[in-house]
Steps between C-alpha positions, in 0.01 A plus 500: 500500500363143493799314644370443854157398373652214301780414745781635284825671599519693174319541171574194285414642160709815469608565141866564581748239360589352839689167463364388839165442331637324193325173415750262343311314230707287263513788253599750769778270622627466146487877446679570828770244425545647153542853633736388777713318245481800270630724779783269596581301188640761259261377232450834326131582455217323685132553420192463722164536327156510662164672479444807716436399859647149487773577756804588288613790718463293818718229343759765410513629858529146633791433264674823599472401867619143443834360610621475141466877460690593815828549314341678205460873454155504344366822354121492478292710259121482527407798282682462168324781315831683460688675226850382409651784704282418802599135469866601505435709811326204661789263430751750634306547823422131543858381457649794695686651203628855479296811434662522157371152417145620558529752216711306250412161356863442404619579851222288651590194292870539574450530875236228507726258316788576737274453803368168369853374428604589855198325650568194288863492615381517861260209443192721528200529271306784343147499364252733335134409567233677294136455598210602273741441213217496247507881536860529379544679171671318214793739548547395862459133415789544259704673772432203728614258231826689473543498879475121483812507283715610794693181568835341567650233276296237683210663689238770487579778745146635534194286559185657357148397598200622302158462661191582303156421368431281193527802271875492564526143369306603192732796439806278527372309196536811287787478249651824634544341847623157388852565629366575846285186496803292402680618814232377740657210687220427749127538457199415718140606537220535756137418428174545696433273796286188482202454731712301744779759486252783561381320812859446612589863422220633720572251779873577497457877516247473781731262688796741471271773636422281803157369406318187387351536152240227556350715776508813285374389154247234404599252229231648274654843548841365394354343184338833414823690564678271257233526232481879522878555520599259226774377733693830487664542845469879509129483417452225759653729761281795396184288525596338831605825667178676402295194596654514848416870525141432394470196726623707793244771423224238479623317814531188287750230585594297303473698178258322269434490127241779518756747634755403235246535219404847623866610514566364152196687371638825641831440317343364178681168540305265274481123541804395297378144452174618347687759294729235353204269440326781319798525268463133412762347733437235761540637851544248778489614864497214754210503744573487873360177642596598853639819660831590337512174300566593139651172384 
């Protein structure tokens, strides 16, 4: 729609978890390394925690496409609102078990264990990746703990990665889930972007899409995007995409602060710095002394 107007090959702020657009901050590099090691290292259960929109799913897809995952059969579940029977059916389908395994938990566990032993003997890996894991019932979390018990005398046979929002971390502190928490061998987290990272995030996505961010957004617009998004990558993308649509409609290039403020008003995105200040916390957002200089 607006690509030609801004000199872009494609839309830079699509909300799909495309690893091509992944900005590797220090925390994202740590998270990616953790998941790659979790997929390849037979460490049992790995945990990635982050607020909604911080890029967890994109990190998961990047890990699944990485070299370390090439010899791993990874089964990916992104909608874990399942009953125990549906979870059994999912495991049977994901690991190519028999039709009988899909209807019998006993059969499923027997065949899954045999399949994992065979993969281990062949030097291959197997992984179960569960996104939106905060939505798992306590019953399924217990089933996952028991799956983590499938092991040889020296190694885990199934790597399990749980990806979820902070509510999942809080639930794992419950006494009833202490055994699951004790089996977590790797843990990392993602947090909102800083002002500098927000600038880099926008510039990187625009660059991948074939454009030059300094010609598309003013520095004041970037500061406002950060303040209104709170540094949440998904919200940054929503604001920027709609700002480009509005800027195109207004024949405005580069997009300025006025356009961003109007878009944020339409979406009820409040100024996060002022909101935090209103709650009694000190909010510090660096001012831009020159275009795209946020140091």
